[in-house]
C-alpha positions as CSV (number, residue, x, y, z in Angstrom):
1,M,157.6,289.1,-47.3
2,I,155.1,287.1,-45.2
3,Q,152.1,285.9,-47.2
4,P,148.8,285.4,-45.2
5,K,147.4,281.8,-45.2
6,L,143.7,281.0,-45.3
7,K,142.5,278.3,-42.7
8,N,140.7,275.2,-44.0
9,E,137.4,275.5,-42.1
10,H,134.3,273.4,-43.0
11,G,130.7,274.0,-41.8
12,M,127.9,271.4,-41.7
13,T,126.3,271.0,-45.0
14,L,122.5,270.8,-45.5
15,V,122.7,267.1,-46.3
16,E,124.7,266.3,-43.1
17,L,122.2,268.3,-41.0
18,L,119.2,266.5,-42.5
19,A,120.9,263.1,-41.8
20,A,121.6,264.0,-38.2
21,L,118.0,265.1,-37.7
22,A,116.7,261.8,-39.2
23,L,119.0,259.8,-36.9
24,F,117.8,261.8,-33.8
25,S,114.2,261.2,-34.8
26,I,114.8,257.4,-35.1
27,V,116.4,257.4,-31.6
28,I,113.4,259.3,-30.2
29,V,110.9,256.9,-31.8
30,L,112.8,253.8,-30.6
31,G,113.1,255.2,-27.1
32,G,109.4,256.1,-26.9
33,S,108.5,252.7,-28.2
34,L,110.7,251.0,-25.5
35,I,109.3,253.2,-22.7
36,S,105.8,252.5,-23.9
37,S,106.5,248.8,-24.0
38,M,108.0,248.8,-20.5
39,S,105.1,250.7,-19.2
40,S,102.6,248.3,-20.8
41,S,104.5,245.3,-19.4
42,E,104.6,246.9,-16.0
43,K,100.9,247.5,-16.0
44,S,100.3,243.9,-17.1
45,V,102.5,242.5,-14.3
46,S,100.8,244.9,-11.8
47,G,97.5,243.7,-13.1
48,D,98.5,240.1,-12.7
49,I,99.7,240.6,-9.1
50,S,96.5,242.5,-8.2
51,L,94.3,239.8,-9.7
52,Q,96.3,237.1,-7.8
53,Q,96.0,239.0,-4.5
54,K,92.2,239.5,-5.0
55,T,91.8,235.9,-5.9
56,N,93.7,234.8,-2.8
57,V,91.6,237.0,-0.6
58,L,88.5,235.4,-2.2
59,M,89.7,231.9,-1.4
60,S,90.6,232.9,2.1
61,E,87.1,234.3,2.7
62,M,85.6,231.1,1.3
63,R,87.8,229.0,3.5
64,E,86.7,230.9,6.6
65,A,83.1,230.7,5.6
66,Y,83.4,226.9,5.2
67,Y,85.1,226.5,8.5
68,S,82.3,228.5,10.2
69,G,79.6,226.4,8.6
70,T,77.7,223.4,10.1
71,G,75.4,220.8,8.6
72,V,74.3,221.5,5.1
73,G,73.8,225.0,3.7
74,D,74.9,227.7,1.3
75,L,78.4,229.3,1.2
76,Y,78.6,233.0,0.3
77,V,81.1,234.1,-2.4
78,D,81.6,237.9,-2.5
79,L,82.8,238.4,-6.1
80,E,81.4,241.9,-6.6
81,A,83.3,243.5,-3.7
82,L,86.6,242.3,-5.2
83,G,85.7,243.2,-8.8
84,L,86.3,239.7,-10.0
85,S,84.5,237.6,-12.6
86,V,84.6,233.8,-12.6
87,Q,85.5,232.2,-15.9
88,G,85.5,228.6,-14.7
89,T,84.8,226.6,-11.6
90,E,85.3,223.0,-10.4
91,I,83.7,222.6,-7.0
92,K,83.3,219.2,-5.4
93,N,81.7,218.3,-2.1
94,D,80.3,215.1,-0.7
95,G,80.7,213.3,-4.1
96,K,78.8,216.1,-6.0
97,F,79.9,218.9,-8.3
98,L,78.5,222.3,-7.2
99,N,78.3,225.7,-8.9
100,I,78.3,229.4,-7.9
101,K,74.8,230.9,-8.4
102,N,74.1,234.5,-7.4
103,N,77.2,234.7,-5.3
104,Y,76.4,231.5,-3.4
105,I,77.6,227.9,-3.6
106,E,74.4,226.0,-2.8
107,G,74.0,222.8,-0.9
108,V,77.4,222.6,0.8
109,N,77.8,219.8,3.3
110,F,80.1,221.5,5.8
111,E,81.0,218.2,7.5
112,K,82.6,216.9,4.3
113,P,85.8,218.1,2.5
114,L,85.3,220.9,0.0
115,S,87.5,221.0,-3.1
116,V,87.5,224.3,-5.0
117,K,89.2,225.2,-8.3
118,L,88.5,228.8,-9.6
119,T,89.6,230.7,-12.7
120,T,89.1,234.4,-12.2
121,S,89.6,237.4,-14.5
122,A,89.9,241.1,-14.4
123,G,90.3,242.7,-17.8
124,P,92.6,240.6,-20.0
125,Q,94.3,238.8,-17.1
126,E,93.3,235.4,-15.7
127,V,94.4,233.5,-12.6
128,T,93.6,229.9,-11.6
129,V,93.8,228.7,-8.0
130,E,92.7,225.5,-6.3
131,S,92.5,224.1,-2.7
132,T,90.8,221.5,-0.5
133,W,89.5,222.2,3.0
134,K,88.4,219.8,5.8
135,Q,86.8,220.6,9.1
136,T,89.3,218.4,10.8
137,D,92.1,220.6,9.5
138,K,90.4,223.6,11.0
139,K,90.2,222.0,14.4
140,E,93.8,220.8,14.3
141,I,95.1,224.2,13.2
142,S,93.2,226.1,15.9
143,L,94.2,223.6,18.6
144,Q,97.9,223.6,17.5
145,K,97.9,227.4,17.6
146,S,96.4,227.6,21.0
147,R,98.7,225.1,22.7
148,K,102.1,226.6,21.8
149,A,104.3,227.3,24.8
150,Q,108.1,227.3,25.4
151,P,109.8,225.5,28.2
152,P,112.1,227.4,30.5
153,K,115.9,227.4,29.8
154,L,118.8,227.0,32.2
155,E,120.9,229.3,30.2
156,D,118.5,232.2,30.9
157,Y,119.8,232.2,34.5
158,E,123.2,232.7,36.2
159,W,124.0,229.8,38.5
160,G,126.5,229.7,41.4
161,K,128.2,226.8,43.0
162,E,126.0,223.7,43.7
163,I,124.9,223.4,47.3
164,D,123.7,220.4,49.3
165,E,121.4,222.2,51.7
166,L,118.2,224.0,50.6
167,P,118.3,227.4,52.3
168,C,115.4,228.8,54.3
169,D,115.8,232.0,52.2
170,S,117.8,232.9,49.2
171,D,118.2,236.3,47.4
172,G,119.0,234.7,44.0
173,N,119.0,231.5,41.9
174,V,119.8,228.2,43.7
175,K,121.5,225.1,42.3
176,W,120.7,222.4,44.8
177,S,121.8,218.7,44.9
178,G,118.5,217.7,46.6
179,K,120.3,216.2,49.6
180,K,119.4,218.3,52.6
181,Y,117.1,221.0,54.0
182,E,118.2,223.8,56.3
183,K,116.5,223.4,59.6
184,N,114.6,225.7,61.9
185,C,113.6,228.2,59.3
186,K,111.7,231.4,60.4
187,P,108.9,232.3,60.7
188,K,108.0,228.6,60.1
189,K,110.4,225.8,60.7
190,K,109.7,224.0,57.4
191,H,109.3,227.1,55.2
192,H,111.8,227.6,52.3
193,N,111.6,230.8,50.2
194,I,113.7,230.9,47.0
195,N,113.8,234.4,45.5
196,G,114.9,233.3,42.1
197,A,115.0,230.1,40.1
198,L,115.7,226.6,41.5
199,W,117.7,223.9,39.8
200,I,117.6,220.5,41.4
201,T,120.4,218.3,40.0
202,N,119.7,215.0,41.7
203,D,116.8,213.0,43.3
204,M,115.0,214.9,46.1
205,K,115.9,213.2,49.4
206,E,113.6,212.9,52.5
207,P,114.2,215.6,55.1
208,D,116.4,214.4,58.0
209,V,113.7,215.0,60.6
210,N,111.2,212.8,62.5
211,N,108.2,214.5,61.1
212,K,108.6,214.9,57.3
213,K,105.1,216.4,56.7
214,H,104.0,219.9,56.1
215,Y,107.0,221.4,54.2
216,D,106.3,224.6,52.4
217,I,108.6,225.6,49.4
218,K,108.1,228.8,47.4
219,I,110.1,229.4,44.2
220,E,109.8,232.9,42.7
221,K,110.9,232.0,39.2
222,D,111.4,228.8,37.1
223,L,111.9,225.3,38.5
224,F,114.3,222.8,36.8
225,S,114.4,219.1,38.0
226,D,116.9,216.8,36.5
227,E,116.1,213.6,38.4
228,E,113.2,212.2,40.4
229,F,111.0,214.8,42.0
230,E,109.1,213.5,45.0
231,T,107.2,215.2,47.8
232,E,106.3,213.9,51.2
233,E,102.7,214.0,52.7
234,H,101.1,217.3,53.1
235,W,103.8,219.2,51.2
236,S,103.0,222.5,49.4
237,I,105.2,223.7,46.6
238,L,104.5,226.9,44.6
239,V,106.5,227.7,41.4
240,G,106.1,231.4,40.4
241,K,106.8,230.8,36.7
242,S,107.3,227.6,34.6
243,A,108.7,224.2,35.5
244,I,110.4,221.4,33.6
245,F,110.9,217.8,34.9
246,H,113.3,215.4,33.3
247,E,112.4,212.3,35.5
248,E,109.4,210.9,37.4
249,V,107.2,213.1,39.5
250,D,105.5,211.6,42.6
251,L,103.1,213.7,44.7
252,E,102.4,211.9,48.0
253,D,99.1,212.0,49.9
254,H,97.5,215.4,50.4
255,S,100.5,217.2,48.8
256,R,100.0,220.1,46.4
257,L,102.2,221.3,43.5
258,E,101.1,224.6,41.9
259,I,102.8,226.1,38.8
260,I,101.8,229.6,37.8
261,E,102.8,229.3,34.2
262,N,103.5,226.2,32.0
263,A,104.6,222.7,33.1
264,F,106.7,220.2,31.0
265,F,106.9,216.6,32.2
266,I,109.4,215.0,29.9
267,G,110.8,212.3,32.1
268,K,111.8,208.7,31.5
269,E,109.7,205.7,32.3
270,G,109.8,204.9,36.0
271,E,110.8,201.6,37.6
272,D,109.1,201.8,41.0
273,N,105.7,203.2,40.2
274,D,104.2,201.0,37.4
275,D,106.1,203.0,34.7
276,A,104.1,206.2,35.6
277,E,106.0,209.3,34.8
278,V,103.7,211.4,36.9
279,E,101.8,209.9,39.8
280,L,99.4,211.6,42.2
281,E,98.5,209.7,45.3
282,K,95.6,210.1,47.7
283,K,94.1,213.6,47.7
284,A,97.2,215.1,46.0
285,K,96.7,218.1,43.7
286,L,98.6,219.3,40.7
287,I,97.5,222.8,39.6
288,I,98.9,224.4,36.4
289,R,97.7,227.9,35.6
290,K,98.7,227.8,31.9
291,S,99.4,224.8,29.7
292,A,100.8,221.3,30.6
293,F,102.7,218.8,28.5
294,F,102.9,215.2,29.8
295,H,105.3,213.1,27.6
296,G,104.9,209.9,29.6
297,D,102.3,207.9,31.6
298,V,100.1,209.7,34.1
299,E,98.2,208.2,37.0
300,V,95.8,210.3,39.0
301,G,95.2,208.6,42.3
302,E,97.0,205.4,43.3
303,D,94.3,203.6,45.3
304,D,90.5,203.3,45.5
305,N,88.9,206.4,46.8
306,A,92.1,208.3,46.0
307,G,90.4,211.5,45.1
308,A,93.5,213.1,43.4
309,E,93.1,216.0,41.0
310,I,94.9,217.7,38.1
311,K,93.7,221.2,37.2
312,I,95.1,222.8,34.0
313,E,93.9,226.3,33.1
314,G,95.4,226.3,29.6
315,N,95.7,223.3,27.2
316,G,96.6,219.8,28.4
317,T,98.6,217.4,26.2
318,F,98.9,213.7,27.2
319,N,101.3,211.9,24.9
320,K,101.0,208.5,26.6
321,D,98.5,206.6,28.9
322,L,96.3,208.5,31.3
323,V,94.7,206.6,34.3
324,L,92.2,208.1,36.6
325,D,91.5,206.0,39.7
326,K,88.3,206.1,41.6
327,N,87.0,209.6,42.6
328,S,89.9,211.3,40.8
329,E,89.4,214.2,38.4
330,V,91.1,216.1,35.6
331,F,90.0,219.7,34.7
332,I,91.2,221.4,31.5
333,T,90.0,224.9,30.9
334,Q,91.0,225.1,27.2
335,N,91.7,222.2,24.8
336,G,92.7,218.6,25.6
337,F,94.9,216.2,23.5
338,F,95.0,212.5,24.4
339,Y,97.4,210.4,22.3
340,G,97.7,207.3,24.4
341,A,95.3,204.8,26.2
342,L,92.7,206.2,28.5
343,E,91.4,204.5,31.7
344,I,88.7,206.2,33.8
345,E,87.4,204.3,36.8
346,N,84.0,204.7,38.5
347,N,83.2,208.1,39.9
348,A,86.3,209.6,38.1
349,S,86.0,212.2,35.4
350,I,87.7,214.3,32.7
351,N,86.3,217.8,32.2
352,I,87.3,219.8,29.1
353,F,85.8,223.2,28.6
354,Q,86.8,223.7,25.0
355,D,87.8,221.1,22.3
356,A,89.2,217.7,22.7
357,K,91.2,215.3,20.4
358,F,91.3,211.6,21.2
359,K,93.7,209.4,19.3
360,K,94.2,205.8,20.5
361,T,90.5,205.1,21.1
362,D,90.8,201.3,20.8
363,D,92.7,201.1,24.0
364,Y,90.2,203.0,26.2
365,D,88.6,201.6,29.3
366,I,85.8,204.0,30.4
367,A,83.8,203.4,33.5
368,G,83.7,207.1,34.6
369,T,82.8,210.3,32.8
370,I,84.2,212.2,29.8
371,C,82.8,215.8,29.5
372,V,83.7,218.1,26.6
373,E,81.8,221.3,26.2
374,G,83.4,222.1,22.8
375,E,84.0,219.9,19.7
376,V,85.2,216.3,19.9
377,S,87.7,214.7,17.4
378,P,87.3,212.2,15.8
379,S,83.7,212.9,14.9
380,N,82.9,209.2,15.2
381,F,84.1,209.0,18.8
382,I,82.2,206.0,20.1
383,Y,82.2,206.8,23.9
384,E,79.5,208.8,25.6
385,V,80.4,212.4,26.1
386,S,78.7,214.8,28.4
387,K,78.3,218.5,27.3
388,K,77.9,220.0,30.8
389,C,81.1,219.7,32.8
390,K,81.6,220.1,36.5
391,N,82.6,223.4,38.0
392,K,86.4,224.0,37.7
């Protein structure tokens, strides 16, 4: 006879239930506390970041106001718009300590450095920042920004086999040895039209003709010159984009070199032309429609009454010596930088229509005219500077 068996089943007792509820309550409390702590910390970090950003904005506005100022005056500090309060200041200018009163720093000499240390607050957070500004920094920054330009690169073009004879016409890029010129070009005998870039790998030779004058060369894109670049009298060369020269450049009497974009003269010192890397002879013209960089010596006009001219419509940078012979001129539409010696003969002139920076002033020999319509650096430049330049 089979006897029925009872299963051993246990339910949750009241004590166990109360213990489980207590444990669950503890977990909830701890979790809420952690979330609250994280939220509070997040708000604090967010507040610190916001305060830092606002303080940086304030310092940036103060810096711009300082750079815009001249002479002695008040500098406006817009605290209310940013919702900031200043807990501490240390402002020094021209040997004096200044304070912020009614949103103004009074009596700032804008020609002297200004040192600012601020402690700002918004609620419980505080931030301290400090900086020093100088007017010369502003000029250098603005000039450096404005003169940036990139030289052309050979690798941007596809080059075929090097040829010895410069063609009358080409439908692409030309790699030329500089040795010969194709004769009897049409419609003009001495006209060469390069519908691409031109790479000159050696010295430019004289044309093998009796009359070497009045050659006309047009290059649609960039020009690359590895060795000495020399024109003959009355030559005209037009470069449709930029040009880079790795050796001396010599423009003979009445010749003209025009570059539509930027020009980079980074050659070695010459041996036959008084170490002048770039030399313009009588009535020669060098015209650059954007910026020009001369890394060696430059002589504008070789003889008395030479009347040569350099015209730069962007910024002009002269890393070494610049010599202007009698009746010669340099025009720079934007900013000029002169890091070497400067010699300007009678009736010669430099005309700069924005700012100019002169470096090696103890090696200057000035008999002609310097004209700068913008600011001059250094501020204690000892040579006379005209403010009304000649027409470009």
